[in-house]
KOLVO-361202 format. One line per field, with one value per residue (C-alpha): residue number from 1; chain; x, y, z. Coordinates in pm, 1 decimal, always signed. Layout:
<pts>
num <- NUM | ...
cadena <- A | ...
east <- X | ...
north <- Y | ...
up <- Z | ...
</pts>
This chain:
<pts>
num <- 1 | 2 | 3 | 4 | 5 | 6 | 7 | 8 | 9 | 10 | 11 | 12 | 13 | 14 | 15 | 16 | 17 | 18 | 19 | 20 | 21 | 22 | 23 | 24 | 25 | 26 | 27 | 28 | 29 | 30 | 31 | 32 | 33 | 34 | 35 | 36 | 37 | 38 | 39 | 40 | 41 | 42 | 43 | 44 | 45 | 46 | 47 | 48 | 49 | 50 | 51 | 52 | 53 | 54 | 55 | 56 | 57 | 58 | 59 | 60 | 61 | 62 | 63 | 64 | 65 | 66 | 67 | 68 | 69 | 70 | 71 | 72 | 73 | 74 | 75 | 76 | 77 | 78 | 79 | 80 | 81 | 82 | 83 | 84 | 85 | 86 | 87 | 88 | 89 | 90 | 91 | 92 | 93 | 94 | 95 | 96 | 97 | 98 | 99 | 100 | 101 | 102 | 103 | 104 | 105 | 106 | 107 | 108 | 109 | 110 | 111 | 112 | 113 | 114 | 115 | 116 | 117 | 118 | 119 | 120 | 121 | 122 | 123 | 124 | 125 | 126 | 127 | 128 | 129 | 130 | 131 | 132 | 133 | 134 | 135 | 136 | 137 | 138 | 139 | 140 | 141 | 142 | 143 | 144 | 145 | 146 | 147 | 148 | 149 | 150 | 151 | 152 | 153 | 154
cadena <- A | A | A | A | A | A | A | A | A | A | A | A | A | A | A | A | A | A | A | A | A | A | A | A | A | A | A | A | A | A | A | A | A | A | A | A | A | A | A | A | A | A | A | A | A | A | A | A | A | A | A | A | A | A | A | A | A | A | A | A | A | A | A | A | A | A | A | A | A | A | A | A | A | A | A | A | A | A | A | A | A | A | A | A | A | A | A | A | A | A | A | A | A | A | A | A | A | A | A | A | A | A | A | A | A | A | A | A | A | A | A | A | A | A | A | A | A | A | A | A | A | A | A | A | A | A | A | A | A | A | A | A | A | A | A | A | A | A | A | A | A | A | A | A | A | A | A | A | A | A | A | A | A | A
east <- +7668.9 | +7890.7 | +8116.0 | +8414.6 | +8266.6 | +8183.0 | +8540.5 | +8686.7 | +8451.7 | +8521.9 | +8897.3 | +8896.8 | +8688.1 | +8920.9 | +9232.7 | +9071.4 | +8985.3 | +9334.0 | +9483.6 | +9251.1 | +9342.4 | +9714.5 | +9723.2 | +9650.4 | +9934.3 | +10168.9 | +10093.8 | +10156.4 | +10480.0 | +10625.5 | +10472.6 | +10779.8 | +10762.8 | +10539.5 | +10407.2 | +10607.4 | +10926.9 | +10856.2 | +10774.4 | +11093.7 | +11292.5 | +11113.4 | +11199.6 | +11567.3 | +11579.3 | +11438.8 | +11649.7 | +12025.7 | +12188.4 | +11877.3 | +11929.0 | +11689.3 | +11573.3 | +11506.8 | +11322.5 | +11106.9 | +11017.1 | +10952.1 | +10733.9 | +10561.4 | +10668.2 | +10883.0 | +11261.8 | +11220.4 | +11001.4 | +11256.5 | +11542.3 | +11358.3 | +11267.8 | +11618.8 | +11765.0 | +11521.0 | +11603.0 | +11977.5 | +11929.3 | +11740.1 | +12019.6 | +11801.1 | +11978.5 | +12316.6 | +12435.4 | +12732.5 | +12900.5 | +13017.3 | +13377.3 | +13265.8 | +13050.1 | +13159.8 | +12892.8 | +12587.8 | +12466.4 | +12307.9 | +12132.4 | +12143.3 | +11991.5 | +12179.9 | +12138.1 | +11851.2 | +11692.3 | +11729.7 | +11534.8 | +11246.8 | +11261.1 | +11244.8 | +10954.8 | +10761.5 | +10837.3 | +10714.0 | +10393.1 | +10348.5 | +10386.6 | +10123.4 | +9885.0 | +9944.1 | +9860.8 | +9548.3 | +9418.8 | +9538.5 | +9199.2 | +9045.0 | +9305.5 | +9280.6 | +8906.6 | +8917.0 | +8891.4 | +9247.9 | +9116.3 | +8928.2 | +9240.6 | +9449.5 | +9191.3 | +9190.7 | +9571.2 | +9567.4 | +9315.9 | +9516.5 | +9833.5 | +9657.7 | +9526.1 | +9873.8 | +10020.6 | +9760.2 | +9843.5 | +10216.8 | +10146.2 | +9942.5 | +10224.6 | +10465.1 | +10243.3 | +10337.0 | +10115.9 | +9901.4 | +10069.5 | +10421.3
north <- +26230.8 | +25930.3 | +25781.0 | +25916.0 | +26267.5 | +26244.0 | +26136.2 | +26430.0 | +26676.9 | +26543.1 | +26537.1 | +26890.6 | +27016.8 | +26846.2 | +26995.4 | +27340.4 | +27337.9 | +27226.2 | +27500.5 | +27762.3 | +27662.8 | +27646.7 | +27964.7 | +28205.9 | +28062.0 | +28059.4 | +28425.7 | +28514.7 | +28317.9 | +28319.6 | +28639.3 | +28728.8 | +28408.3 | +28275.6 | +27920.8 | +27794.4 | +27933.1 | +27761.2 | +27432.1 | +27447.3 | +27515.4 | +27223.7 | +26991.2 | +27092.6 | +27056.0 | +26703.7 | +26586.3 | +26613.2 | +26652.4 | +26790.2 | +26920.7 | +27091.6 | +26762.3 | +26597.2 | +26900.1 | +26927.0 | +26558.1 | +26561.7 | +26871.9 | +26793.2 | +27119.2 | +27199.5 | +27226.5 | +27584.2 | +27670.0 | +27515.8 | +27702.4 | +28031.6 | +27954.3 | +27845.5 | +28164.7 | +28367.4 | +28168.6 | +28211.8 | +28589.5 | +28594.5 | +28404.1 | +28103.3 | +27836.4 | +27799.9 | +27592.8 | +27361.5 | +27089.7 | +26752.8 | +26642.6 | +26339.8 | +26533.2 | +26886.6 | +26923.8 | +26878.4 | +27163.0 | +27078.5 | +27292.2 | +27313.2 | +27542.5 | +27836.0 | +27921.8 | +28155.5 | +27883.4 | +27635.8 | +27874.5 | +27888.8 | +27509.6 | +27457.6 | +27702.7 | +27521.4 | +27179.7 | +27304.5 | +27425.0 | +27083.8 | +26913.4 | +27148.2 | +27065.4 | +26693.9 | +26737.9 | +26939.8 | +26662.4 | +26362.7 | +26330.9 | +26221.4 | +25949.0 | +25835.8 | +25782.4 | +25619.6 | +25247.3 | +25133.3 | +24902.3 | +25190.7 | +25409.3 | +25123.9 | +25072.7 | +25443.2 | +25447.5 | +25142.4 | +25310.1 | +25634.1 | +25439.2 | +25261.3 | +25594.6 | +25752.0 | +25454.4 | +25504.8 | +25876.0 | +25797.5 | +25563.9 | +25834.1 | +26084.6 | +25843.3 | +25794.7 | +25993.3 | +26297.1 | +26324.2 | +26541.7 | +26445.6
up <- +11467.8 | +11407.0 | +11675.2 | +11485.5 | +11481.1 | +11852.3 | +11922.2 | +11725.9 | +11893.5 | +12243.9 | +12187.6 | +12045.9 | +12338.4 | +12587.5 | +12426.1 | +12397.6 | +12769.4 | +12865.8 | +12650.7 | +12798.5 | +13154.3 | +13074.8 | +12865.4 | +13152.2 | +13360.5 | +13063.2 | +12991.9 | +13355.5 | +13402.4 | +13051.3 | +12913.1 | +12709.0 | +12506.3 | +12231.7 | +12284.3 | +11984.2 | +12139.8 | +12471.1 | +12301.5 | +12095.1 | +12412.4 | +12578.0 | +12289.4 | +12291.7 | +12670.5 | +12648.7 | +12352.2 | +12383.2 | +12044.4 | +11876.5 | +11524.2 | +11281.6 | +11128.7 | +11466.3 | +11602.8 | +11289.0 | +11300.5 | +11675.2 | +11665.0 | +11331.5 | +11168.0 | +10866.9 | +10881.8 | +10757.8 | +11055.9 | +11293.3 | +11125.8 | +11166.4 | +11528.2 | +11627.8 | +11479.8 | +11690.1 | +12004.2 | +11941.1 | +11900.5 | +12230.9 | +12403.9 | +12489.9 | +12286.5 | +12123.8 | +11833.3 | +11838.8 | +11634.8 | +11760.0 | +11728.2 | +11522.3 | +11275.9 | +11193.5 | +10923.1 | +11146.7 | +11368.8 | +11704.5 | +11963.6 | +12341.9 | +12599.9 | +12746.1 | +13115.4 | +13020.8 | +12807.5 | +13093.2 | +13319.8 | +13068.8 | +13033.6 | +13410.8 | +13450.5 | +13180.0 | +13329.9 | +13670.0 | +13505.4 | +13340.1 | +13680.5 | +13828.3 | +13543.0 | +13599.6 | +13968.9 | +13883.1 | +13658.6 | +13863.3 | +14033.9 | +13702.7 | +13652.0 | +14014.0 | +13979.5 | +13635.1 | +13575.7 | +13491.4 | +13218.8 | +13059.1 | +13064.4 | +12921.1 | +12644.4 | +12565.0 | +12549.5 | +12324.0 | +12091.2 | +12083.0 | +12001.4 | +11715.1 | +11588.0 | +11612.9 | +11425.2 | +11151.6 | +11125.8 | +11114.6 | +10824.1 | +10649.7 | +10696.7 | +10526.4 | +10221.9 | +9911.6 | +9875.3 | +9564.6 | +9306.9 | +9423.0
</pts>
């Protein structure tokens, strides 16, 4: 197995384990919500003035998927749409009180997960963590570049 393959396998295993640990708590505390709904609520809660284009770009999904999701969240009373005084054409989204509750529950869960895993970061060599972060940034930059390239057949 190449280093690249080992990296992919280790990263996938790490993310799968994190998801497995987090999934049980999410199902218990946010049972009425699909993960994509919670993550859309989280994005809107963290980004004031979020519109369909910004949400799609930030979550790496299509604008169509965001449009469908925001309509569902509006129907459920979790977000509302609004227009700014400066730009009446653009539609933005914000959390309702019910959406804010979901957002806060999810943020609290994220803090608990951070605390659960802090022991690993506390015991890690800071230079090793910094090197890993640097590598991940370079890899993300590469993927961003690939996403900007014209697709074959376009």
